[in-house]
N, CA, C and O atoms as CSV, one atom per row, in Angstrom:
chain,resi,resn,atom,element,x,y,z
A,1,MET,N,N,41.624,-9.122,-30.117
A,1,MET,CA,C,40.843,-7.930,-29.875
A,1,MET,C,C,41.176,-7.387,-28.486
A,1,MET,O,O,41.142,-8.121,-27.498
A,2,GLU,N,N,41.488,-6.138,-28.422
A,2,GLU,CA,C,41.792,-5.477,-27.157
A,2,GLU,C,C,40.499,-5.203,-26.393
A,2,GLU,O,O,39.437,-5.031,-26.990
A,3,VAL,N,N,40.605,-5.164,-25.066
A,3,VAL,CA,C,39.442,-4.862,-24.232
A,3,VAL,C,C,38.889,-3.484,-24.578
A,3,VAL,O,O,37.674,-3.289,-24.612
A,4,SER,N,N,39.781,-2.527,-24.835
A,4,SER,CA,C,39.335,-1.166,-25.136
A,4,SER,C,C,38.607,-1.090,-26.466
A,4,SER,O,O,37.927,-0.100,-26.732
A,5,ASP,N,N,38.731,-2.125,-27.323
A,5,ASP,CA,C,38.026,-2.157,-28.602
A,5,ASP,C,C,36.562,-2.547,-28.432
A,5,ASP,O,O,35.775,-2.430,-29.372
A,6,ARG,N,N,36.203,-3.000,-27.263
A,6,ARG,CA,C,34.817,-3.429,-27.019
A,6,ARG,C,C,34.152,-2.425,-26.096
A,6,ARG,O,O,34.417,-2.426,-24.894
A,7,PRO,N,N,33.294,-1.569,-26.630
A,7,PRO,CA,C,32.720,-0.477,-25.832
A,7,PRO,C,C,31.912,-0.938,-24.627
A,7,PRO,O,O,31.903,-0.257,-23.601
A,8,GLU,N,N,31.230,-2.084,-24.727
A,8,GLU,CA,C,30.421,-2.532,-23.586
A,8,GLU,C,C,31.310,-2.916,-22.407
A,8,GLU,O,O,30.935,-2.695,-21.256
A,9,ILE,N,N,32.473,-3.484,-22.677
A,9,ILE,CA,C,33.402,-3.839,-21.602
A,9,ILE,C,C,34.033,-2.581,-21.026
A,9,ILE,O,O,34.165,-2.455,-19.808
A,10,ALA,N,N,34.419,-1.662,-21.881
A,10,ALA,CA,C,35.000,-0.400,-21.409
A,10,ALA,C,C,33.997,0.362,-20.550
A,10,ALA,O,O,34.377,0.926,-19.524
A,11,ALA,N,N,32.738,0.391,-20.939
A,11,ALA,CA,C,31.711,1.084,-20.164
A,11,ALA,C,C,31.508,0.418,-18.814
A,11,ALA,O,O,31.362,1.101,-17.800
A,12,ARG,N,N,31.497,-0.910,-18.791
A,12,ARG,CA,C,31.321,-1.639,-17.533
A,12,ARG,C,C,32.504,-1.371,-16.601
A,12,ARG,O,O,32.316,-1.165,-15.402
A,13,GLU,N,N,33.721,-1.374,-17.151
A,13,GLU,CA,C,34.890,-1.086,-16.330
A,13,GLU,C,C,34.855,0.334,-15.789
A,13,GLU,O,O,35.244,0.572,-14.646
A,14,PHE,N,N,34.389,1.285,-16.606
A,14,PHE,CA,C,34.279,2.670,-16.149
A,14,PHE,C,C,33.296,2.772,-14.996
A,14,PHE,O,O,33.589,3.423,-13.993
A,15,HIS,N,N,32.132,2.141,-15.119
A,15,HIS,CA,C,31.133,2.216,-14.053
A,15,HIS,C,C,31.611,1.507,-12.791
A,15,HIS,O,O,31.325,1.953,-11.680
A,16,GLN,N,N,32.335,0.407,-12.957
A,16,GLN,CA,C,32.883,-0.285,-11.792
A,16,GLN,C,C,33.909,0.600,-11.097
A,16,GLN,O,O,33.912,0.691,-9.870
A,17,HIS,N,N,34.781,1.255,-11.863
A,17,HIS,CA,C,35.774,2.170,-11.288
A,17,HIS,C,C,35.070,3.316,-10.584
A,17,HIS,O,O,35.460,3.694,-9.479
A,18,ARG,N,N,34.037,3.877,-11.206
A,18,ARG,CA,C,33.303,4.999,-10.606
A,18,ARG,C,C,32.657,4.567,-9.289
A,18,ARG,O,O,32.661,5.329,-8.322
A,19,TYR,N,N,32.104,3.355,-9.242
A,19,TYR,CA,C,31.495,2.844,-8.015
A,19,TYR,C,C,32.554,2.691,-6.926
A,19,TYR,O,O,32.321,3.061,-5.775
A,20,GLU,N,N,33.720,2.147,-7.288
A,20,GLU,CA,C,34.792,1.975,-6.304
A,20,GLU,C,C,35.235,3.321,-5.737
A,20,GLU,O,O,35.459,3.444,-4.533
A,21,VAL,N,N,35.361,4.322,-6.593
A,21,VAL,CA,C,35.785,5.656,-6.149
A,21,VAL,C,C,34.739,6.271,-5.234
A,21,VAL,O,O,35.078,6.807,-4.179
A,22,ASP,N,N,33.470,6.200,-5.622
A,22,ASP,CA,C,32.404,6.778,-4.799
A,22,ASP,C,C,32.319,6.101,-3.440
A,22,ASP,O,O,32.172,6.772,-2.419
A,23,SER,N,N,32.411,4.786,-3.423
A,23,SER,CA,C,32.320,4.085,-2.139
A,23,SER,C,C,33.549,4.379,-1.276
A,23,SER,O,O,33.440,4.451,-0.052
A,24,GLN,N,N,34.712,4.548,-1.899
A,24,GLN,CA,C,35.914,4.874,-1.126
A,24,GLN,C,C,35.824,6.289,-0.557
A,24,GLN,O,O,36.244,6.516,0.577
A,25,PHE,N,N,35.290,7.238,-1.311
A,25,PHE,CA,C,35.093,8.596,-0.790
A,25,PHE,C,C,34.212,8.571,0.453
A,25,PHE,O,O,34.479,9.280,1.423
A,26,HIS,N,N,33.170,7.761,0.423
A,26,HIS,CA,C,32.282,7.659,1.577
A,26,HIS,C,C,33.025,7.059,2.775
A,26,HIS,O,O,32.906,7.561,3.892
A,27,ARG,N,N,33.785,5.992,2.545
A,27,ARG,CA,C,34.543,5.368,3.645
A,27,ARG,C,C,35.558,6.341,4.232
A,27,ARG,O,O,35.739,6.387,5.449
A,28,ILE,N,N,36.217,7.114,3.384
A,28,ILE,CA,C,37.203,8.087,3.862
A,28,ILE,C,C,36.528,9.158,4.710
A,28,ILE,O,O,37.070,9.571,5.736
A,29,ALA,N,N,35.368,9.603,4.297
A,29,ALA,CA,C,34.673,10.679,5.010
A,29,ALA,C,C,34.270,10.277,6.423
A,29,ALA,O,O,34.167,11.137,7.298
A,30,VAL,N,N,34.040,8.995,6.663
A,30,VAL,CA,C,33.590,8.560,7.989
A,30,VAL,C,C,34.701,7.908,8.818
A,30,VAL,O,O,34.447,7.461,9.936
A,31,MET,N,N,35.915,7.847,8.292
A,31,MET,CA,C,37.032,7.261,9.038
A,31,MET,C,C,37.419,8.139,10.222
A,31,MET,O,O,37.411,9.365,10.112
A,32,PRO,N,N,37.757,7.522,11.354
A,32,PRO,CA,C,38.351,8.301,12.439
A,32,PRO,C,C,39.723,8.824,11.987
A,32,PRO,O,O,40.315,8.293,11.048
A,33,ASP,N,N,40.214,9.853,12.652
A,33,ASP,CA,C,41.476,10.473,12.255
A,33,ASP,C,C,42.636,9.494,12.208
A,33,ASP,O,O,43.441,9.534,11.278
A,34,THR,N,N,42.731,8.617,13.198
A,34,THR,CA,C,43.854,7.670,13.225
A,34,THR,C,C,43.810,6.723,12.032
A,34,THR,O,O,44.843,6.417,11.435
A,35,GLU,N,N,42.618,6.264,11.690
A,35,GLU,CA,C,42.470,5.373,10.540
A,35,GLU,C,C,42.736,6.129,9.230
A,35,GLU,O,O,43.342,5.581,8.309
A,36,LEU,N,N,42.288,7.368,9.152
A,36,LEU,CA,C,42.528,8.179,7.956
A,36,LEU,C,C,44.022,8.404,7.746
A,36,LEU,O,O,44.517,8.296,6.624
A,37,LEU,N,N,44.730,8.714,8.811
A,37,LEU,CA,C,46.174,8.923,8.714
A,37,LEU,C,C,46.865,7.629,8.280
A,37,LEU,O,O,47.737,7.653,7.411
A,38,ARG,N,N,46.486,6.524,8.870
A,38,ARG,CA,C,47.069,5.220,8.496
A,38,ARG,C,C,46.751,4.885,7.041
A,38,ARG,O,O,47.638,4.472,6.294
A,39,PHE,N,N,45.499,5.058,6.635
A,39,PHE,CA,C,45.095,4.794,5.250
A,39,PHE,C,C,45.883,5.670,4.284
A,39,PHE,O,O,46.354,5.188,3.253
A,40,GLY,N,N,46.032,6.959,4.611
A,40,GLY,CA,C,46.764,7.874,3.747
A,40,GLY,C,C,48.216,7.481,3.585
A,40,GLY,O,O,48.755,7.527,2.479
A,41,LEU,N,N,48.857,7.093,4.681
A,41,LEU,CA,C,50.264,6.691,4.616
A,41,LEU,C,C,50.457,5.407,3.814
A,41,LEU,O,O,51.369,5.311,2.994
A,42,ILE,N,N,49.598,4.428,4.054
A,42,ILE,CA,C,49.688,3.167,3.314
A,42,ILE,C,C,49.437,3.406,1.829
A,42,ILE,O,O,50.148,2.861,0.985
A,43,THR,N,N,48.441,4.206,1.510
A,43,THR,CA,C,48.133,4.510,0.113
A,43,THR,C,C,49.289,5.247,-0.553
A,43,THR,O,O,49.630,4.968,-1.703
A,44,LYS,N,N,49.887,6.185,0.169
A,44,LYS,CA,C,51.020,6.931,-0.383
A,44,LYS,C,C,52.183,5.993,-0.706
A,44,LYS,O,O,52.756,6.070,-1.793
A,45,PHE,N,N,52.534,5.111,0.226
A,45,PHE,CA,C,53.655,4.210,-0.006
A,45,PHE,C,C,53.364,3.205,-1.114
A,45,PHE,O,O,54.255,2.877,-1.898
A,46,ASN,N,N,52.126,2.709,-1.192
A,46,ASN,CA,C,51.760,1.811,-2.295
A,46,ASN,C,C,51.820,2.540,-3.634
A,46,ASN,O,O,52.299,1.988,-4.625
A,47,TYR,N,N,51.338,3.770,-3.659
A,47,TYR,CA,C,51.379,4.558,-4.891
A,47,TYR,C,C,52.824,4.802,-5.329
A,47,TYR,O,O,53.157,4.629,-6.501
A,48,LEU,N,N,53.678,5.203,-4.389
A,48,LEU,CA,C,55.076,5.463,-4.730
A,48,LEU,C,C,55.794,4.194,-5.195
A,48,LEU,O,O,56.639,4.239,-6.089
A,49,ARG,N,N,55.452,3.077,-4.585
A,49,ARG,CA,C,56.079,1.801,-4.942
A,49,ARG,C,C,55.668,1.357,-6.346
A,49,ARG,O,O,56.487,0.808,-7.084
A,50,LEU,N,N,54.420,1.586,-6.717
A,50,LEU,CA,C,53.900,1.112,-8.006
A,50,LEU,C,C,53.914,2.169,-9.109
A,50,LEU,O,O,53.515,1.895,-10.241
A,51,ARG,N,N,54.364,3.350,-8.784
A,51,ARG,CA,C,54.266,4.499,-9.684
A,51,ARG,C,C,54.821,4.233,-11.084
A,51,ARG,O,O,54.223,4.673,-12.067
A,52,TYR,N,N,55.918,3.544,-11.198
A,52,TYR,CA,C,56.539,3.326,-12.507
A,52,TYR,C,C,56.312,1.925,-13.065
A,52,TYR,O,O,56.921,1.553,-14.068
A,53,SER,N,N,55.459,1.162,-12.441
A,53,SER,CA,C,55.257,-0.222,-12.860
A,53,SER,C,C,54.199,-0.382,-13.941
A,53,SER,O,O,54.120,-1.437,-14.572
A,54,GLY,N,N,53.391,0.637,-14.165
A,54,GLY,CA,C,52.312,0.507,-15.131
A,54,GLY,C,C,51.143,-0.302,-14.593
A,54,GLY,O,O,50.317,-0.787,-15.366
A,55,ASN,N,N,51.066,-0.451,-13.288
A,55,ASN,CA,C,49.990,-1.206,-12.651
A,55,ASN,C,C,48.640,-0.584,-13.008
A,55,ASN,O,O,48.483,0.632,-12.904
A,56,PRO,N,N,47.656,-1.397,-13.429
A,56,PRO,CA,C,46.356,-0.841,-13.819
A,56,PRO,C,C,45.575,-0.229,-12.652
A,56,PRO,O,O,44.646,0.544,-12.886
A,57,ARG,N,N,45.923,-0.553,-11.411
A,57,ARG,CA,C,45.234,0.010,-10.251
A,57,ARG,C,C,45.816,1.365,-9.840
A,57,ARG,O,O,45.302,1.996,-8.916
A,58,LEU,N,N,46.865,1.819,-10.501
A,58,LEU,CA,C,47.540,3.056,-10.124
A,58,LEU,C,C,46.609,4.278,-10.141
A,58,LEU,O,O,46.671,5.083,-9.211
A,59,PRO,N,N,45.752,4.451,-11.154
A,59,PRO,CA,C,44.838,5.612,-11.109
A,59,PRO,C,C,43.890,5.579,-9.903
A,59,PRO,O,O,43.544,6.625,-9.355
A,60,ILE,N,N,43.479,4.391,-9.498
A,60,ILE,CA,C,42.600,4.275,-8.334
A,60,ILE,C,C,43.366,4.641,-7.066
A,60,ILE,O,O,42.842,5.352,-6.208
A,61,LEU,N,N,44.598,4.162,-6.946
A,61,LEU,CA,C,45.418,4.522,-5.787
A,61,LEU,C,C,45.632,6.029,-5.730
A,61,LEU,O,O,45.565,6.630,-4.659
A,62,ARG,N,N,45.889,6.633,-6.879
A,62,ARG,CA,C,46.104,8.082,-6.919
A,62,ARG,C,C,44.844,8.820,-6.478
A,62,ARG,O,O,44.921,9.797,-5.732
A,63,THR,N,N,43.694,8.355,-6.937
A,63,THR,CA,C,42.428,8.972,-6.541
A,63,THR,C,C,42.201,8.829,-5.045
A,63,THR,O,O,41.756,9.773,-4.393
A,64,HIS,N,N,42.502,7.656,-4.494
A,64,HIS,CA,C,42.360,7.444,-3.051
A,64,HIS,C,C,43.291,8.362,-2.270
A,64,HIS,O,O,42.905,8.915,-1.240
A,65,LEU,N,N,44.513,8.522,-2.758
A,65,LEU,CA,C,45.475,9.387,-2.085
A,65,LEU,C,C,45.004,10.842,-2.097
A,65,LEU,O,O,45.085,11.531,-1.081
A,66,ILE,N,N,44.522,11.296,-3.224
A,66,ILE,CA,C,44.005,12.668,-3.324
A,66,ILE,C,C,42.821,12.858,-2.382
A,66,ILE,O,O,42.723,13.882,-1.705
A,67,ALA,N,N,41.923,11.875,-2.336
A,67,ALA,CA,C,40.749,11.971,-1.467
A,67,ALA,C,C,41.148,11.977,0.005
A,67,ALA,O,O,40.591,12.742,0.792
A,68,ALA,N,N,42.097,11.139,0.381
A,68,ALA,CA,C,42.549,11.097,1.779
A,68,ALA,C,C,43.210,12.415,2.169
A,68,ALA,O,O,42.968,12.936,3.258
A,69,ARG,N,N,44.042,12.951,1.283
A,69,ARG,CA,C,44.679,14.245,1.565
A,69,ARG,C,C,43.641,15.354,1.700
A,69,ARG,O,O,43.737,16.189,2.600
A,70,ALA,N,N,42.656,15.365,0.817
A,70,ALA,CA,C,41.622,16.400,0.872
A,70,ALA,C,C,40.818,16.305,2.166
A,70,ALA,O,O,40.512,17.321,2.789
A,71,GLU,N,N,40.483,15.094,2.562
A,71,GLU,CA,C,39.717,14.916,3.798
A,71,GLU,C,C,40.550,15.329,5.009
A,71,GLU,O,O,40.040,15.983,5.918
A,72,TRP,N,N,41.823,14.952,5.025
A,72,TRP,CA,C,42.686,15.354,6.144
A,72,TRP,C,C,42.794,16.878,6.208
A,72,TRP,O,O,42.680,17.467,7.283
A,73,ASN,N,N,43.011,17.504,5.070
A,73,ASN,CA,C,43.121,18.971,5.036
A,73,ASN,C,C,41.812,19.643,5.442
A,73,ASN,O,O,41.824,20.700,6.073
A,74,ARG,N,N,40.688,19.032,5.081
A,74,ARG,CA,C,39.395,19.591,5.476
A,74,ARG,C,C,39.238,19.546,6.998
A,74,ARG,O,O,38.751,20.499,7.607
A,75,ARG,N,N,39.648,18.449,7.595
A,75,ARG,CA,C,39.499,18.292,9.041
A,75,ARG,C,C,40.549,19.069,9.836
A,75,ARG,O,O,40.240,19.610,10.898
A,76,HIS,N,N,41.774,19.130,9.339
A,76,HIS,CA,C,42.898,19.652,10.117
A,76,HIS,C,C,43.736,20.640,9.313
A,76,HIS,O,O,44.949,20.466,9.204
A,77,SER,N,N,43.141,21.627,8.775
A,77,SER,CA,C,43.880,22.570,7.932
A,77,SER,C,C,44.920,23.359,8.727
A,77,SER,O,O,45.871,23.882,8.146
A,78,GLU,N,N,44.752,23.450,10.045
A,78,GLU,CA,C,45.688,24.226,10.864
A,78,GLU,C,C,46.907,23.421,11.336
A,78,GLU,O,O,47.861,23.997,11.860
A,79,LEU,N,N,46.881,22.098,11.154
A,79,LEU,CA,C,47.984,21.263,11.631
A,79,LEU,C,C,49.133,21.209,10.620
A,79,LEU,O,O,48.908,21.336,9.416
A,80,PRO,N,N,50.357,21.021,11.105
A,80,PRO,CA,C,51.502,20.931,10.194
A,80,PRO,C,C,51.558,19.608,9.424
A,80,PRO,O,O,52.433,19.441,8.575
A,81,LEU,N,N,50.664,18.680,9.693
A,81,LEU,CA,C,50.672,17.383,9.012
A,81,LEU,C,C,50.008,17.431,7.646
A,81,LEU,O,O,49.727,16.385,7.061
A,82,VAL,N,N,49.757,18.613,7.135
A,82,VAL,CA,C,49.034,18.773,5.878
A,82,VAL,C,C,49.655,17.930,4.755
A,82,VAL,O,O,48.931,17.329,3.962
A,83,ASP,N,N,50.976,17.886,4.689
A,83,ASP,CA,C,51.634,17.143,3.611
A,83,ASP,C,C,52.295,15.856,4.096
A,83,ASP,O,O,53.257,15.395,3.482
A,84,SER,N,N,51.807,15.275,5.169
A,84,SER,CA,C,52.455,14.076,5.699
A,84,SER,C,C,52.217,12.855,4.822
A,84,SER,O,O,53.019,11.921,4.823
A,85,PHE,N,N,51.135,12.859,4.085
A,85,PHE,CA,C,50.898,11.755,3.144
A,85,PHE,C,C,50.335,12.262,1.869
A,85,PHE,O,O,50.070,11.480,0.957
């Protein structure tokens, strides 16, 4: 039996993923700029490294990368570092 065949497990995994995303958004919002830049770069390189591996954490990494980019752009929309990570 596949995990996806059991709705209670799929629901629990969805809520756990949602909690991880929400808590990461909060951590990103309160990070100092230097930590945000470091987090964004590390997340970008991990995402690029695992992109074709089928790693189950890849959607979470992608969400973290999008959130870090959005927060950086919100804080520093006038800087040329907009696409640095």
